C-alpha positions in Angstrom: 0.0 0.0 0.0 1.6 3.2 -1.2 1.2 6.8 0.0 -0.7 7.6 -3.2 -3.1 4.7 -2.6 -3.7 6.0 0.9 -4.4 9.5 -0.3 -6.7 8.2 -3.0 -8.7 6.2 -0.4 -8.9 9.2 1.9 -10.0 11.7 -0.7 -13.7 10.7 -0.9 -13.9 10.3 2.9 -12.5 13.9 3.4 -15.0 15.1 0.8 -17.9 13.4 2.6 -16.8 14.6 6.1 -16.5 18.2 5.0 -19.8 18.1 3.1 -21.7 16.9 6.1 -20.1 19.5 8.4 -20.4 22.5 6.1 -23.5 21.6 4.0 -24.0 24.7 1.9 -23.7 27.5 4.5 -20.2 26.7 5.7 -19.0 27.4 9.2 -21.5 30.0 10.4 -19.9 30.3 13.8 -16.4 31.2 12.5 -17.8 33.5 9.9 -19.9 35.5 12.4 -17.6 35.5 15.4 -14.0 35.5 14.0 -12.6 38.4 12.1 -11.6 37.4 8.5 -8.1 38.9 8.9 -7.3 37.2 12.2 -4.4 34.7 12.1 -3.4 32.0 14.6 -1.3 29.0 15.1 -3.0 25.8 16.1 -1.3 22.8 17.8 -2.8 19.4 17.7 -1.6 17.8 20.9 -1.9 14.4 22.5 -3.9 14.3 25.7 -2.8 10.7 26.4 0.1 8.4 25.5 -0.6 7.2 21.9 0.8 6.0 18.6 0.2 8.5 15.9 -1.6 7.7 12.6 -3.5 9.9 10.1 -1.3 13.0 10.0 -1.2 13.2 6.2 -5.0 13.0 6.1 -5.4 15.7 8.8 -3.0 17.9 6.8 -5.1 17.3 3.6 -8.3 18.3 5.5 -6.7 21.7 6.3 -5.5 22.1 2.7 -9.0 21.5 1.4 -10.4 24.1 3.7 -7.8 26.7 2.8 -4.7 26.2 0.7 -3.1 29.2 2.4 -2.8 27.3 5.7 0.6 26.0 6.5 0.8 22.6 8.1 3.8 20.9 9.7 3.7 17.3 10.9 5.7 17.3 14.2 5.2 13.6 15.1 5.1 11.2 12.1 2.8 8.2 11.8 4.1 5.2 13.7 5.7 7.3 16.4 4.8 7.2 20.0 3.6 10.5 21.5 3.4 11.3 25.2 0.8 13.5 26.9 1.3 17.1 25.8 3.3 16.3 22.7 2.5 18.2 19.6 1.5 16.0 16.7 0.8 18.7 14.1 0.8 22.5 13.8 -1.3 24.5 11.4 -0.8 28.3 10.9 -2.9 30.8 9.0 -6.4 32.3 9.0 -8.1 31.5 12.3 -11.5 30.9 10.6 -10.0 28.2 8.4 -8.2 26.5 11.2 -11.4 26.3 13.3 -13.4 25.1 10.3 -11.1 22.2 9.7 -10.4 21.4 13.4 -13.1 18.8 14.1 -12.7 16.9 10.8 -9.0 16.7 11.1 -9.3 15.5 14.7 -11.9 12.9 13.8 -9.4 11.3 11.3 -6.5 11.6 13.7 -8.3 10.3 16.7 -9.8 7.3 15.0 -6.6 6.2 13.3 -4.4 6.9 16.2 -6.7 4.8 18.3 -6.3 1.9 16.0 -2.5 2.3 15.9 -2.3 2.6 19.7 -4.3 -0.5 20.3 -2.4 -2.4 17.7 0.9 -1.4 19.4 -0.2 -2.9 22.7 -1.4 -6.2 21.0 2.0 -6.5 19.2 3.9 -5.7 22.4 2.2 -8.5 24.4 2.4 -11.0 21.6 6.1 -10.5 20.7 7.2 -10.5 24.3 5.8 -14.0 24.4 7.1 -15.1 20.9 9.3 -12.6 19.0 8.6 -14.1 15.6 4.8 -13.9 15.7 2.9 -11.5 13.4 -0.2 -9.7 14.6 -2.6 -9.5 11.7 -5.7 -7.4 11.1 -8.9 -8.6 9.5 -11.7 -7.3 7.2 -13.7 -6.2 10.2 -13.2 -2.5 9.4 -15.3 0.6 9.2 -17.0 0.6 5.7 -15.0 2.9 3.4 -12.2 3.2 5.9 -10.4 -0.1 5.3 -7.3 1.3 3.6 -6.9 4.0 6.3 -7.5 1.6 9.2 -5.1 -0.9 7.7 -2.5 1.8 7.4 -3.1 2.6 11.1 -2.5 -1.1 11.9 0.9 -0.9 10.2 1.7 2.3 12.1 1.1 0.4 15.3 3.4 -2.4 14.2 0.8 -4.9 13.0 0.7 -6.7 9.7 -2.0 -6.4 7.1 -3.8 -9.6 6.2 -5.6 -9.5 2.8 -7.1 -6.2 1.8 -10.3 -7.6 0.5 -11.9 -10.5 -1.2 -10.1 -9.7 -4.4 -6.4 -10.3 -3.4 -6.3 -13.7 -1.7 -8.4 -16.8 -1.2 -9.6 -17.6 2.3 -11.8 -20.7 2.5 -14.1 -21.1 5.5 -16.7 -23.8 6.3 -19.5 -21.8 4.7 -17.8 -21.9 1.3 -17.8 -25.7 1.2 -21.4 -26.3 0.1 -20.5 -29.3 -2.2 -21.2 -32.8 -0.9 -17.6 -33.9 -1.6 -15.8 -31.2 0.3 -12.3 -32.5 -0.2 -12.7 -32.7 -3.9 -14.2 -29.2 -3.9 -11.3 -27.9 -2.0 -8.7 -29.4 -4.3 -10.6 -28.1 -7.4 -10.9 -24.7 -5.9 -7.2 -24.5 -5.1 -6.4 -25.5 -8.7 -8.9 -22.9 -10.0 -7.3 -20.1 -7.9 -3.8 -21.0 -9.1 -4.9 -21.0 -12.7 -7.3 -18.1 -12.9 -5.7 -15.8 -10.3 -2.0 -16.5 -10.2 -1.4 -13.0 -8.7 -3.4 -14.0 -5.6 -1.3 -13.3 -2.4 -2.1 -16.7 -0.8 -4.6 -19.5 -0.3 -5.8 -20.0 3.3 -8.0 -22.8 4.6 -9.9 -22.6 7.9 -9.7 -25.5 10.3 -11.4 -25.9 13.7 -10.3 -29.5 14.3 -7.0 -31.2 14.2 -8.1 -33.8 11.7 -8.8 -31.0 9.3 -5.4 -29.6 9.9 -3.9 -33.0 9.1 -5.9 -33.3 5.9 -5.1 -29.8 4.7 -1.4 -30.3 5.3 -1.5 -33.0 2.7 -3.0 -30.8 0.0 -0.9 -29.1 -2.6 -1.1 -25.3 -3.0 -2.1 -24.4 0.6 -0.2 -21.5 1.9 -1.8 -20.9 5.3 -4.1 -22.8 7.7 -6.3 -20.8 9.9 -6.6 -22.4 13.4 -10.0 -21.2 14.5 -11.0 -21.2 18.2 -8.5 -23.9 19.1 -7.3 -24.4 22.6 -3.6 -23.8 23.4 -2.9 -27.5 23.5 -4.6 -27.9 20.1 -2.5 -25.1 18.7 0.7 -26.9 19.9 -0.5 -30.1 18.4 -1.2 -28.4 15.1 2.3 -26.9 15.0 3.8 -30.3 15.7 1.8 -31.8 12.8 2.9 -29.0 10.5 6.5 -29.3 11.4 6.4 -33.0 10.6 4.4 -32.9 7.4 4.6 -29.6 5.7 7.1 -27.1 7.3 6.4 -24.5 4.6 2.8 -24.0 5.6 2.0 -21.0 7.8 -0.2 -21.4 10.8 -2.5 -18.5 11.9 -4.5 -18.5 15.1 -7.8 -16.7 15.5 -10.8 -16.6 17.7 -11.0 -15.6 21.4 -8.1 -13.2 21.0 -7.9 -10.2 23.3 -5.2 -8.4 25.3 -5.5 -11.0 28.1 -5.1 -14.1 25.8 -2.8 -13.0 23.0 0.5 -13.7 24.9 -0.6 -17.3 25.7 -1.6 -17.9 22.1 1.7 -16.4 20.8 3.7 -18.5 23.2 2.5 -21.7 21.4 4.7 -20.7 18.5 2.1 -20.0 15.8 3.3 -17.9 12.9 0.5 -15.3 13.1 -2.5 -14.2 15.1 -5.4 -12.4 13.5 -7.2 -9.9 15.7 -10.5 -8.3 14.6 -10.4 -6.0 17.6 -7.5 -4.0 16.2 -10.0 -2.2 14.0 -13.6 -3.1 15.2 -13.0 -2.3 18.9 -10.4 0.5 18.9 -11.2 3.5 21.1 -10.5 6.9 19.6 -7.3 8.4 20.9 -7.5 11.7 22.9 -6.2 14.6 20.9 -7.1 18.3 20.8 -6.3 21.5 19.1 -4.9 24.3 21.1 -5.1 27.7 19.5 -2.3 30.2 20.1 -1.8 33.9 19.4 -1.1 35.0 15.9 2.5 34.7 14.7 2.0 38.0 12.8 0.9 39.7 16.0 3.9 38.4 17.9 6.3 39.8 15.2 
């Protein structure tokens, strides 16, 4: 995922956010209470320890409001900020700063919340097993997936598939044919032939006999160990090491901050965590307005 892809994904969301905030009349409070020629410096500051994400999007919000605004990113994405640290400064017409304030903060707070939560999951997992990867899922806010997955990366997590289009992940509900094993093998061949660019083929297993069967199939890259106990995870790893060392094992289900260390300690290659995105709490940031640089001069 490149910076240009992130900007492209953010553009319509910025348009929508500004449209719902300004809706025809614009910012009537700023227009009626703030002199047009008044200038200020605004500092977006952390009100809690957090991991920053979304600075480029916040900067673009201010640019859309008023291209004359000058924005400086003080704490880059992926960086830890302490309480009181400045994340971003914006200088220029006070009206414009105030008009963009809430929309810029909404993006920063949501995405920094995802990054902050991800960092804690990654910390607990890697302290238990340094080689484990913490993966996100498709449990994202509609329209925000690219942004939220960028925030996961800022927090030290790893992106799983972006959508249904870039990898094959076969769950129980996909296997509607009576001969499931034949359907699996045919489907794997079809993916390899029709979508050779697919990132990976992953099969979901919730029993060890399924793991054993999937390890014997050609073309399987990842086996998802769904809702397995810690003992079952260890048994699955032993089976994999014996039969197909190249297959990756990913644990999922029942993963939270209290359980992730124990899951990681089994030695699985990856742990997928829907909570990185679907349950992240917005980080606490605020904009502090300071006196005009022009007035100070």
